C-alpha positions as CSV (number, residue, x, y, z in Angstrom):
1,M,-34.2,76.4,327.6
2,A,-30.7,77.5,329.0
3,T,-28.2,80.5,328.6
4,V,-24.7,79.7,328.1
5,D,-21.9,82.2,329.0
6,L,-19.2,82.7,326.5
7,V,-15.9,83.8,328.3
8,M,-12.8,85.4,327.1
9,P,-10.6,82.2,326.9
10,K,-7.0,81.9,328.5
11,M,-4.3,82.6,325.9
12,G,-1.2,81.9,327.9
13,E,0.4,82.0,331.3
14,S,1.4,85.6,331.0
15,I,-1.5,86.9,329.1
16,M,-4.1,88.5,331.3
17,E,-6.4,90.2,328.9
18,A,-7.1,90.5,325.2
19,T,-8.6,93.1,322.7
20,I,-11.8,92.4,320.7
21,L,-11.0,92.9,317.0
22,K,-14.1,92.0,315.3
23,W,-17.7,90.1,316.1
24,H,-18.9,87.7,313.7
25,K,-22.2,87.3,315.2
26,N,-24.8,90.0,316.3
27,P,-27.5,89.4,319.0
28,G,-30.2,87.2,317.6
29,D,-27.8,85.3,315.2
30,A,-28.0,81.7,315.3
31,V,-24.6,80.1,316.1
32,R,-23.4,76.5,316.0
33,M,-20.9,74.7,318.2
34,D,-17.3,75.6,317.4
35,E,-18.5,78.2,314.9
36,T,-16.4,81.5,315.2
37,V,-18.1,84.2,317.1
38,L,-15.4,86.9,317.3
39,E,-11.9,87.6,316.7
40,I,-9.4,88.7,319.4
41,A,-5.8,89.9,319.9
42,T,-3.1,89.8,322.4
43,D,0.5,91.2,322.4
44,K,1.4,87.8,320.9
45,V,-1.2,86.5,318.5
46,D,-4.6,87.0,316.9
47,S,-7.0,84.3,317.4
48,E,-10.6,83.4,316.8
49,V,-13.0,82.6,319.6
50,P,-15.4,79.6,318.8
51,S,-18.9,79.1,320.3
52,T,-19.1,76.7,323.3
53,A,-22.7,75.9,322.6
54,E,-25.3,75.7,319.8
55,G,-28.2,78.4,319.8
56,I,-29.1,82.0,319.5
57,V,-26.7,84.7,320.4
58,E,-28.7,86.5,322.9
59,E,-26.5,89.2,324.4
60,I,-22.9,90.8,323.4
61,L,-21.5,92.6,326.4
62,Y,-18.3,94.2,324.9
63,N,-17.6,96.3,321.9
64,V,-14.8,96.2,319.3
65,N,-11.6,97.6,320.7
66,D,-12.6,96.8,324.3
67,V,-9.9,95.2,326.3
68,V,-11.5,92.4,328.3
69,P,-9.6,90.4,331.2
70,I,-9.2,86.6,330.7
71,G,-12.2,84.7,332.1
72,T,-14.7,87.5,331.7
73,V,-18.2,86.8,330.2
74,I,-18.1,88.4,326.8
75,A,-21.5,87.3,325.3
76,R,-24.3,84.9,326.2
77,I,-25.9,82.2,324.2
78,K,-29.5,80.9,324.3
79,T,-29.5,77.2,323.8
80,G,-32.5,75.0,322.6
81,A,-33.9,77.8,320.5
82,G,-33.5,75.8,317.3
83,Q,-36.4,73.4,318.2
84,G,-39.2,75.8,316.9
85,N,-38.9,79.5,317.0
86,S,-42.6,80.1,317.4
87,T,-42.7,78.5,320.8
88,P,-39.7,79.7,322.7
89,E,-39.9,83.3,321.4
90,P,-42.9,84.2,323.7
91,Q,-41.6,82.5,326.8
92,P,-38.7,84.7,327.5
93,A,-41.0,87.7,327.0
94,A,-43.0,86.9,330.1
95,P,-40.1,86.6,332.4
96,A,-38.6,89.6,330.9
97,A,-41.6,91.7,331.7
98,A,-41.8,90.7,335.4
99,P,-38.3,92.3,336.4
100,V,-39.2,95.4,334.8
101,Q,-42.2,95.9,336.9
102,E,-40.3,94.8,340.0
103,T,-37.6,97.3,339.4
104,Q,-40.0,100.4,339.1
105,P,-40.4,100.7,342.8
106,A,-36.6,101.2,343.2
107,P,-35.7,103.8,340.6
108,Q,-32.1,104.1,342.0
109,A,-31.3,100.6,340.8
110,Q,-32.2,101.2,337.2
111,P,-29.7,103.8,336.3
112,Q,-26.8,101.6,337.6
113,I,-28.0,98.6,335.6
114,Q,-28.3,100.7,332.6
115,S,-24.7,102.2,333.0
116,Q,-23.2,99.0,331.9
117,P,-23.4,100.0,328.1
118,S,-21.4,103.0,328.8
119,A,-18.3,101.1,330.4
120,P,-16.5,101.3,327.0
121,N,-16.3,105.0,327.3
122,Y,-15.5,104.8,331.0
123,T,-12.7,102.3,330.4
124,S,-10.8,104.3,327.8
125,A,-10.7,107.4,330.4
126,A,-9.8,105.5,333.5
127,P,-6.1,105.6,332.7
128,S,-6.0,109.3,332.1
129,S,-7.9,109.8,335.6
130,N,-5.4,107.8,337.5
131,G,-2.1,108.1,335.8
132,N,-0.6,104.7,334.6
133,R,-3.2,102.5,336.7
134,F,-5.5,100.4,334.4
135,Y,-8.9,99.2,335.3
136,S,-10.5,96.3,333.4
137,P,-14.0,96.8,331.8
138,L,-15.2,94.1,334.3
139,V,-14.1,95.9,337.5
140,L,-15.5,99.4,336.1
141,N,-18.9,97.9,335.5
142,I,-19.0,96.3,339.1
143,A,-17.9,99.9,340.4
144,A,-20.5,101.6,338.3
145,Q,-23.4,99.1,339.7
146,E,-22.3,99.4,343.3
147,G,-21.8,103.1,343.3
148,V,-18.0,103.0,343.9
149,S,-16.6,106.3,342.8
150,M,-13.2,106.8,341.1
151,T,-11.8,108.3,344.2
152,E,-12.8,105.0,346.2
153,L,-11.4,102.9,343.2
154,E,-7.9,104.6,343.3
155,A,-7.7,103.9,346.9
156,I,-8.3,100.1,346.6
157,P,-5.1,98.1,347.0
158,G,-4.8,95.7,344.1
159,T,-3.6,92.2,343.9
160,G,-3.4,91.7,340.4
161,N,-0.6,92.1,338.0
162,E,1.2,95.4,338.5
163,G,-1.2,96.2,341.4
164,R,-4.2,96.2,339.3
165,V,-7.6,95.9,341.1
166,T,-9.1,92.5,340.4
167,K,-12.7,91.4,340.3
168,K,-11.8,89.8,343.8
169,D,-10.4,93.1,345.2
170,I,-13.6,95.2,344.0
171,L,-16.1,92.6,345.4
172,Q,-14.2,92.4,348.8
173,Y,-14.1,96.2,349.0
174,V,-18.0,96.3,348.1
175,S,-18.5,93.6,351.0
176,N,-16.7,95.4,353.4
177,K,-18.3,98.7,352.6
178,R,-21.7,97.0,353.2
179,A,-20.6,95.5,356.4
180,G,-19.3,98.8,357.7
181,K,-15.7,97.9,357.4
182,S,-14.8,100.2,354.7
183,V,-12.0,102.6,355.6
184,A,-13.0,105.4,353.2
185,A,-15.4,108.0,354.6
186,P,-18.9,107.5,353.5
187,A,-19.5,111.3,353.3
188,Q,-16.8,111.8,350.5
189,Q,-18.0,108.6,348.7
190,Q,-21.5,109.7,348.2
191,T,-20.9,113.4,347.4
192,Q,-19.5,112.5,343.9
193,P,-20.9,109.2,342.9
194,Q,-21.6,109.4,339.1
195,Q,-19.7,112.8,338.5
196,H,-16.3,110.9,338.7
197,M,-17.3,108.3,336.5
198,V,-18.8,110.5,333.6
199,I,-17.7,114.2,333.7
200,P,-13.8,114.0,333.7
201,M,-13.9,111.4,331.1
202,K,-14.7,113.5,328.2
203,K,-12.8,116.7,329.3
204,V,-9.3,115.2,329.5
205,E,-8.5,114.6,326.0
206,P,-9.7,118.1,324.5
207,T,-7.5,119.8,327.0
208,E,-4.2,118.1,325.7
209,A,-2.4,120.5,323.4
210,P,-1.1,118.9,320.2
211,V,2.6,118.2,320.3
212,Q,4.6,120.3,317.8
213,Y,7.6,118.6,316.0
214,S,10.3,120.6,314.6
215,G,12.0,120.0,311.1
216,N,10.8,117.9,308.3
217,V,9.2,114.7,310.0
218,E,6.7,112.0,309.0
219,I,4.3,110.8,311.7
220,I,3.4,107.2,311.9
221,E,0.8,105.7,314.2
222,M,1.8,102.4,315.9
223,D,-0.3,99.5,314.6
224,R,-2.2,97.5,317.3
225,M,0.2,94.7,317.6
226,R,3.3,97.1,317.7
227,K,1.5,98.9,320.8
228,L,1.0,95.8,322.5
229,I,4.7,94.6,321.9
230,A,5.8,98.1,323.2
231,D,3.8,97.5,326.4
232,H,5.2,93.9,326.8
233,M,8.6,95.1,326.5
234,V,8.4,97.9,328.9
235,R,6.6,95.8,331.5
236,S,9.5,93.1,331.2
237,K,12.2,95.8,331.9
238,H,10.0,97.1,334.8
239,T,9.6,93.5,336.2
240,S,13.0,91.9,335.8
241,P,16.5,93.4,336.5
242,H,18.1,92.5,333.3
243,V,21.7,91.3,333.0
244,T,23.5,90.1,329.7
245,S,26.4,87.8,329.4
246,F,28.3,87.1,326.3
247,T,30.5,84.3,324.8
248,E,31.5,83.2,321.4
249,A,31.7,79.6,319.9
250,D,33.6,78.0,317.1
251,V,30.7,76.3,315.3
252,T,32.8,75.0,312.2
253,N,31.9,71.4,312.9
254,L,28.3,72.2,313.2
255,V,28.3,74.2,309.9
256,M,30.2,71.7,307.9
257,W,27.9,68.8,309.0
258,R,24.9,70.8,308.0
259,D,26.4,71.5,304.7
260,K,27.1,67.7,304.2
261,V,23.7,66.5,305.2
262,K,21.1,69.0,304.3
263,K,20.1,67.7,300.8
264,E,20.0,64.2,302.1
265,F,17.9,65.4,305.1
266,E,15.3,67.2,303.2
267,K,14.9,64.4,300.6
268,R,14.6,61.8,303.4
269,E,12.5,63.7,306.0
270,G,10.6,66.1,303.9
271,T,11.7,69.1,305.7
272,K,14.7,71.4,305.8
273,I,17.4,71.3,308.5
274,T,18.2,74.7,309.6
275,F,20.5,75.9,312.5
276,T,17.6,76.5,314.8
277,P,16.9,73.0,315.8
278,L,20.5,72.4,316.3
279,F,20.8,75.4,318.7
280,I,17.4,74.2,320.6
281,E,19.0,70.6,321.0
282,A,22.0,72.3,322.6
283,I,19.9,74.6,325.0
284,V,17.8,71.6,326.1
285,R,20.8,69.7,327.0
286,C,22.1,72.5,329.2
287,I,18.6,73.2,330.8
288,K,18.7,69.9,332.2
289,K,22.0,70.5,333.7
290,F,20.8,73.9,335.1
291,P,17.3,73.6,335.7
292,L,16.9,76.9,337.5
293,I,17.2,78.5,334.1
294,N,13.9,77.0,333.3
295,S,11.7,78.8,335.9
296,S,9.6,81.8,336.5
297,V,9.2,84.1,339.6
298,D,5.8,84.3,341.6
299,G,6.5,86.9,344.4
300,N,9.0,85.4,346.8
301,R,8.5,81.9,345.2
302,I,10.7,80.4,342.3
303,I,8.5,78.1,340.2
304,V,10.9,75.5,338.3
305,K,9.2,74.1,335.2
306,K,9.7,70.4,334.6
307,D,8.5,70.7,331.0
308,I,11.0,72.3,328.6
309,N,9.1,74.4,326.2
310,I,11.3,76.3,323.8
311,G,10.2,79.6,322.3
312,M,11.8,80.9,319.1
313,A,11.3,84.3,318.1
314,T,10.0,84.6,314.5
315,A,9.8,87.6,312.2
316,L,6.5,88.5,310.6
317,P,6.1,90.0,307.1
318,S,5.0,93.4,308.9
319,G,8.2,93.4,310.8
320,N,6.9,92.5,314.2
321,L,7.9,89.5,316.0
322,I,6.1,86.7,317.6
323,V,7.3,83.7,319.7
324,P,5.8,80.2,318.8
325,V,6.7,77.5,321.3
326,I,8.2,74.1,320.8
327,R,6.7,72.1,323.6
328,N,8.4,69.5,325.4
329,A,11.5,69.9,323.3
330,D,13.4,67.6,325.4
331,Q,11.3,64.6,324.1
332,L,12.0,65.3,320.6
333,N,14.9,64.1,318.4
334,L,16.6,66.3,315.8
335,V,14.3,65.4,313.1
336,G,11.1,66.1,315.4
337,L,12.8,69.4,316.3
338,A,13.4,70.4,312.7
339,K,9.8,69.6,311.6
340,Q,8.3,71.6,314.7
341,V,10.7,74.5,314.0
342,N,9.6,74.6,310.2
343,T,5.9,74.3,310.8
344,M,5.6,76.9,313.5
345,A,7.7,79.4,311.4
346,E,5.5,78.8,308.4
347,S,2.3,79.1,310.6
348,A,3.7,82.4,312.1
349,R,4.5,83.9,308.7
350,N,0.9,82.9,307.5
351,N,-0.8,84.2,310.7
352,K,-2.1,80.6,311.3
353,L,-0.8,80.3,314.9
354,K,-3.3,79.1,317.5
355,P,-3.2,80.4,321.2
356,E,-1.8,77.2,322.4
357,D,1.2,77.6,319.8
358,I,2.5,80.6,321.6
359,S,1.7,79.8,325.3
360,D,3.5,78.2,328.1
361,G,7.1,78.8,326.9
362,T,9.8,78.4,329.4
363,F,12.9,79.6,327.7
364,T,13.4,81.7,324.5
365,L,15.8,81.6,321.8
366,T,16.1,84.5,319.4
367,N,18.4,84.5,316.2
368,V,19.6,88.1,315.7
369,G,22.0,86.7,313.2
370,T,19.2,86.4,310.7
371,F,19.4,90.1,310.3
372,G,23.0,90.2,310.1
373,S,23.8,91.2,313.7
374,L,26.8,89.9,315.3
375,M,25.2,89.9,318.9
376,G,22.3,91.6,320.7
377,T,21.1,92.2,324.2
378,P,17.6,90.6,324.1
379,I,14.7,91.6,326.5
380,I,13.4,88.7,328.7
381,N,9.9,87.2,327.5
382,Q,8.1,87.4,330.7
383,P,7.3,85.3,332.9
384,Q,10.5,83.5,331.9
385,V,13.7,84.3,333.5
386,A,16.2,84.1,330.7
387,I,16.5,84.5,326.8
388,L,19.5,83.7,324.6
389,A,20.3,85.3,321.3
390,V,22.6,83.8,318.7
391,G,24.4,86.2,316.3
392,A,25.4,85.7,312.6
393,I,28.0,83.0,311.8
394,K,31.4,84.7,310.2
395,K,34.5,83.2,309.1
396,R,37.4,84.7,311.1
397,P,41.0,83.8,311.7
398,V,41.3,82.5,315.2
399,V,44.2,80.8,317.1
400,V,43.7,77.0,317.3
401,E,45.3,75.0,319.9
402,T,46.7,71.6,318.6
403,P,49.1,69.1,320.3
404,H,51.7,70.3,318.2
405,G,51.4,73.9,319.2
406,D,49.2,77.0,318.3
407,S,48.1,78.0,314.8
408,I,46.0,80.3,313.0
409,A,43.1,78.9,311.0
410,I,39.8,80.1,309.4
411,R,36.9,79.1,311.4
412,H,33.3,79.6,311.7
413,M,32.5,81.7,314.7
414,M,29.3,82.9,316.2
415,Y,28.7,85.3,319.3
416,L,26.0,84.2,322.0
417,S,24.5,86.5,324.5
418,M,22.0,85.8,327.3
419,S,19.8,88.1,329.2
420,Y,18.6,86.9,332.5
421,D,16.5,87.9,335.4
422,H,19.1,88.9,338.1
423,R,16.3,88.5,340.9
424,I,17.0,84.6,340.9
425,V,19.8,84.1,338.1
426,D,23.0,85.1,339.3
427,G,25.9,86.1,337.1
428,S,27.8,82.9,337.9
429,L,25.0,80.7,337.0
430,G,24.0,82.9,333.9
431,A,27.5,82.9,332.6
432,T,28.1,79.1,333.3
433,F,24.9,78.2,331.4
434,L,25.8,80.4,328.5
435,T,29.3,78.9,328.4
436,A,27.9,75.2,328.6
437,V,25.7,76.0,325.6
438,A,28.8,77.4,323.6
439,N,30.6,74.2,324.4
440,E,27.8,72.0,323.3
441,L,28.0,73.8,319.9
442,E,31.7,73.6,319.8
443,N,31.9,69.8,320.6
444,F,29.2,69.1,317.9
445,K,30.1,65.6,316.5
446,G,30.6,66.0,312.7
447,D,30.1,62.0,312.0
448,R,26.7,61.9,314.0
449,E,23.5,60.5,312.5
450,Y,20.4,62.2,312.6
């Protein structure tokens, strides 16, 4: 009989943690291979986590609403239990009894092991005790088990995202401490072992005075996804120095071609032709010319992505936005792009996106014109380095240059704007790329086949 660890799955390149929404199984419940064990959520998508083995749920390590780092063990499944419940049941009892007797001579170890269930309470208070610094449940559990106080935890330099203390950091600190290499003074560490981990937690919240609002107001609590989106947007602004460039394009040929073929296209291909796949097609061509736009930053290194995976911002019925990804967009023709765009948009609106549908994007397109805006200043979808926004297509009188002189004509015009990470994308590259996309749209061939 063996025990299989169920871990928090990887949900995308920029996602480091997920929130547990609901457990579908309890300890002692039978579970089949690929059967849903729990539901989780990130700032991008809700998802179900299936079982990786068939057996009995032996232990659940985290509660609902806990924020758990990717790769952390969240439950344990005992396999081989379905071959006769009467025989396997007494066998675990004997090994379980032995460790209890062995731990009795060492009473100090027992409180540390039993402190693990209190981790959810400790986690929620950690940010309050140390400003904006976040500690994952895994790090806090290790700190509790190893007797590392909050004072020590705050002094540990983190190598994780935004300076967070990772599992490797805390284990290295404990190892150095045991070897006598710890910089922190032992006397200070041992005078306040458990008090920093329990007492301050419950006294912080009651001391906060309720905020008073003047005038006639309505207070609306953010839903879970809106909180996650807000955090994601703030982190993006803190991470990347944003610069936004603007241009406009005469998309008359593109509009007239779509109007001409859309009925035949839907009848022949079984899907609608919208402007989005046409925009993506132009973006892909320009990325091939300027590959640095399709990259990310890792410290002092620039990671240029060879895959071209285009994210498209999609509005949900709740008003929130999500970014499904068209993978390998450079390998799809216009029909393939149209089908992918429509499938992803439909899945997003019906909350049927899978984790892989919103991961590994390398460049993002957002259509602010859908809501009537002429232009926008979009926020970069980390860890990408650029995001392009297209505005509403409007008929305007413009000056048209002809071999016979200038004339004024009614044309379909559209503004384009692109925000980019000024750490690696200079204004010359950003503006040149944006102009190249506009030129692709303006030079659209009205007699092309799809």
